[in-house]
N, C-alpha and C positions, 0 to 999 in steps of 0.2 A: 503492499499501499505504500503510497507518496507520498502520503500526509503522516503515516508514520515514519517513514525516513527519511523526511526533513526536521519533524521533531527530536528523532534521536541525533541529527547532526547538531543542532542548535545545541542538544545539551551535553556533546563532545563524545555520544556514545556507540557512535557508527560504526569505530573498528573494533568492539564487543559485543555486536547484534548477536552474534551468534551463537555465545556463549550462554551455559545456565547463569541463571541469577545467584544461585547456592554459591557460586563463587565472586559474587563482587565483595568489593569492600563498602563500609559507609560509604564511602563520597559516589562511590557509582551507587550506591542504593538511592541517594539524595536523589541524582541525579534522573535516575530513574521511575522515583515517584514524579518528580517536576515532569517530566516526559508525557508520561501518562496525562497527569493535570491538562497538559498542553494540547494534547490532542482534539480536546474539545473548541478549541480556538477561544477560550474564556475571555470577558472582560472583566471579569473583575478575580482577581486571585487570594488564598488565604495562604501563607506561610506560618507554619506555626516552628521557634527555633529553628532557622533553617540554617545555620553555623553550627548546631549542634553534632560536635565529634570531628567537624572537618579539619584537614589541617591548612595552614596558609593559603596557599592555591585552589583549595575549596572555598575557602571562606572567599576571598577574592572573587571568584570566577564566581559565587551565587549573588553577591553585591553586584558586580555588573551585569550579569543577567535581570535582578529585581529592576536596578534602572532601568537596563534596555525595555526591559514590557511596559515600566511608567511611562517611559518615551515616547510607546507606540501608544500611550493613549489608554491603556487600560490600568485597571484601579488594581491597588498592588498593597495589600495587607499583611502586616508583617508584626507576629506577638510573640515578642522576645524579652529575655530580662539583662542582655549584654546592653547596656547602655552606651557604651564604646564604641559596639558596633553598629548601632540603630545612628548614634552621631555622626558616622560615615557613609549610612546608608539612606535614612529617612529624612523627608522634606519636613513631612508633618506629623503631626501625635496627636495622637487619641488615647488620654488617659486613665485610667480606670480603678477606684479602690473601694472594696468593701461591695462591689456591687453598683455602684454611684460614677456616672460620667464627673468627672475633676478638674478636665482640661482637655480641649479640643482648639490645639493651635499649632503655628510652626516650628518646626524646631530650631531654629535661629532666635525665634520671639523669645520662647520657654527660656533659652539659656540668656538670652539682654536682660530679661526682666528680674530672674533670680541675682539674687546677693552672692558675693564672695571673689569676684576679681579681685586681685591685690596687685603687689607690685613685690617683684625679687630683687630685694636691693644688695648687696654685697660692698663689705669696707672694711680696710683696716683697722677701723676707727668705727666699729659700734656701739660704745658708749657712748660718744659725741655725738651719735648719728642719732641714736635713739632720742636722745633728751631734745634735740633740736628738730628731730621731727614731731616730736611728742607736745611739745611750746606750739607748732603751728598747728595743731587738731589732727595731727594723724593719729592715729591706733598703729602701733609700733609692736610685734613678738619676734624674739631671736628665733631664726630654724637652727643655727648652730653657732662657731663660733664668730665665720663672719658673714651670714647671712640674718638678715632681714624678711622680716612678712611686712609690708606697709600698706592700711586700707586707708584713704581719706583723702591723699594727695596724688597725683597724676605724674609721672616721671619726669618731666620739665620742670615741677616745682621742687621735686627732689632735687634734681639735678641742679638747679641754680641754687639752692636754698647750701648746700653743701657746697658749693663753688665758692660762695660768697664764704662761706664756714673757713674755709681753708681743709674741707674733708675730701679726701680723694676717692671714688667710687669705682669698683670695681667692674661694677658689674649693676643694669637697670635694666630688668623685663618685667612686660607686664604678663602677668599668668592668667589667664580667661576662666571661666568656669566651668568644667567639664556641664554635657549631660545628665551625668552620673550623678554629679551635684544638685543639679538644678530637679533633678526627679525627686532627688530623698527633701529635699527642702518643698516641692511642692506636693508629696505625698504624707509628710511628717503626721498630717493629722489621722489619715486615712489608715496607718498602720497597726495589725491588730494586734500584735505580737511584736515583743523586742527580745533577743537578744542581750548578755550582759555585753559589756565592751571586754575585749580582751587584753 
């Protein structure tokens, strides 16, 4: 059947089409399941934990496939607990907690709305810089001997203040909030149970 050949080619299984499924790896079985779903040329697809158990090449392949399917105008739903993977894949998020809709928002907007972005600042004079930045209204937390976490001031302001005070900065880097951090902030009230912190 021509459609079956097209779908097997799309998922990269043409070379092994004659092999018994029992000898397929987990990644090959994932691809075969996707091929089966694509046979009917659906407009809506639902992937449940699609990268579970896949190697890095398989993860990249499934990510590219899902993006390609969406680019064709199909609706692609993905259920996943891997926020780092969703940050690389999803354009839009629907978040459900305790059976209720918590958010229906673009991935970028959720990250932008969440608190948690900070500056990573490295210096040979952390004590002096902590005092200086705290006086300017920043929240400063030491991360290690020469690295500070700064909230409340931008990189330019930190650099200007340090320059005026004669404090050498070794690094100033904006650290964005991850999707995982944004998701945890968003769903904090909907968590059914919490484990003890390690």
